[in-house]
N, C-alpha and C positions, 0 to 999 in steps of 0.2 A: 885153188891155189892159195898160198898164204895171204896175198893181197886181198882177194875176195873174202877170205875168212875174217881178216882184220876189219874190212869194211862192214861186214855183216855184224861183227861183234860191236862195233861202234855205232851202228844204226840205232836211232831213238824212235820208239813208237809209243804213242799215247792217244787212245781214241775210245770213245764210248761205243759200245756194241750197238749194232743197228736194230737188234731185237728188243732193246729197252722200250717199254711203253712210255708214251708221252702224257698219258692221263691215268690218274689213280682215283679210287673212291675216297670220299672225304675222311673216312676212318681207317684207311688202309696205310700200313707202314710203307715207306719208300726205300727201295734198295735197287741200285743200278749196277750193271757190270761194265767193265772197261778192260781193254787189252793193253797191257803195259810191258814195255821192254826197255832195258837200260835206263831205268828210272829208280834210283835207290831211295829217293825221298820225294814223296808225292804230297803236294799241298791241295787240299779240297776246300774251296770257298763256296758258300751258300749265300745267295742274294734273294731276299724276299721283295718282290716287285709289286708296285701298285698298278694293277691293270687298267684302272679308270684313267689315271694320269697318262699312261702310255696310249690308250685308245683315243683320248681327246686330242693328243698331239699327232698320232700317226693314222688314225682311222682304220686300224687293222689289228689282227691278233699278234701277240708277242712272239718273236722268233729269236734265233741265236745271234742275229746281227746287232742286238742291242748294245749300245756304247755304255760300258760300265765305268769309264774313267771318272774319277771323283766320287764314286759310290763306295761306301764301306760295307763289307760283307757282314751279314747278320751272324754268321758262324764260320769258323775256320778250324781245320784239323790237319795234322801232319801225319802221314802214314809212311813207315820205313819198311823196305823190303830187302831181304838178304840174297835173293837169287842172283846168279851170274848175269853179266850184261848181255850174253848171247841168247839168253832164254826169254821167250815171250810167255807171259803168264796172264790168264784171265782173272781179274780181281772182282769180287763182289763188294761193293761199297755201301754200307748201311748209312742212312741219312736221318738220324733221329731229330735233327734240327728242323726237319720238314714235317713236324707232327701236326701243325695247324693246317686247315684247309687254306688254299691260296695258290699263288703262282710263284714259281721259284726258278732261278737260273743257277746252275751248278757248274763251276769252273774247276777243271783239273789242270794243275801246273806242275811241271817237273822237268828238270834238265833242259830248260830252254824251250820246252814245247807245251802247248796247252790244248785243251779240248773242252767244249761247252755243250751243255744239255739244258733244255727248257722242259719243265714238268708242270702239270696242272693237277692240283689235288682238289677233287670235287668238281662237279659239272652241273650246269643248268641247261634245260631244254625248253622248247616252247611249241605251242600250236597256235595257229592264227586263223581267224575267220573274218569275213567282211560284214560289218554291221552298218546301221543307218548313220552312225556318227563317225565311222572310219574303220581302221584295222583293230580288231579286238584280239589281244594277245594274252594267253594264259601260260604261266611259267611253272615248270616242274623241276624237282631235284633228281638226283641219281636214281632214287627208288620210285620215280614216277608219282611222287606226292606233290600236290599243288603247293606253291610257295606264295601265299598272298602278301608276304612282306617284300617280295622281289621287285626290283625296279628295272626300267629299260632306258638306255641312253642311245639316242640317234643324233649324230653330230654333237653339238654342245648342249642339246636339250635333254632334260630328264623327264621321264614319264612315270608317274606314280600310279599304283593300282587304285581302283575304286572300291566301294564297299563290298563288292562281290569278289575282289581279288584279281580282277582283270585289268590289264593295261590297255587304254584306248589311245591309238595313234591316229591323228586326223589324216584324211586323204591328202595325197601329195599333188603338188602342181607340176612336178617333174617325175613321173613314174619310172622306177628303176629298181634294180637289185641293190639294196643298201646294207652296209654293215651295221650291226646293232650289238651293244654290250648289255648283257643280262647280269644283274648284280643282286646278291642276297647275302648279307653278312660278309664273311671272308671269301666267298666263292664268286667268281666272275667268269663269264664265258662269252666269247664273241660269236655271234650267229649272223645269219643273213636273212633279210626279209624282203619280199617283193611288194614294194609300195605301189598302189594303184591310184588313179585319179578318180574323182567323183563323177559319176555318170547317172543320169536319171532317165527312166523310161516309164511311160504310163500306158496301160492297156485296159480295154473294157470289153467284157463278154456278156451277152444277154442270153438267158435261157427262157424260151417261150413254150407254152403248151399249144400245140397246133390246134387243139379244139377250142382254144380261147380266141383264135383269130377270126373275128367277124367284121365284115365291112362296116365302117362308120362307128364302130364301138371301141372303147378303151379296154386294152387287155392288161393283165397283170404279168409281170416278168421278174426274174431274179437277175440283178446286175452284179457281176463280179468285177471289181476294180482291182487291178494289179499295179502296184507301184514298186519299182526296183531302183534302189539308190546304191551305187557302187557294188552291185552284185547281190545285195541283200533284198529279198523279195518280201513284200507285205501285201496280204490279200484282204479285201473288205467286201462282204456280201451285203447287198441291199435289196429290199423288195420295192419295186418301182412300178409306176403305171406308164404304159406305152400307148400312144395314140396311133 
């Protein structure tokens, strides 16, 4: 009826499409799609966010709940559309202002409605093993190439790589799954690491030749000493005399 048709015509819709990716390669151009209805003038605001400052304050990855009050957008553009108010249109919005790698918040504002998206351009990954000194972390980029310049932040503490490009994090006194920020240049990624406590185990195994076992005489044996610290195993072989 006329009332329902009028209500449908006046209805405002502005939303990012759910199929938009949240991560892009460091050299990939960013373009997102949004469904727009009854918005003749659309304001697009781009905010470049410092992920390190956010991580140190919140200890988690950036999401759309970020309070942007008081922050100035790094880029703004106004898009005007001539379609009638009753028609919903899917728009493809190019974002050349997001050319550099980094973390961005994109706000759409129009006709009293807004919608927000968070995108990450560039990504870091890591692998971890347990060494004698603690957790040994190696950081890689999108193309699986090692990044010896990358750093790791756990809590307020920064861990820098050694001469081999590995980041060593000491054993934890409170083992748990802990958020960690990986940072290299403009790229930053929040990951999680299972911190373990330091544990030590000592084992000894002797290998004897049965023919060398004679009553009252000293036999030669091979002693294998196994030392495990935090899951890292070190073996030492010694030739010893056994009485």
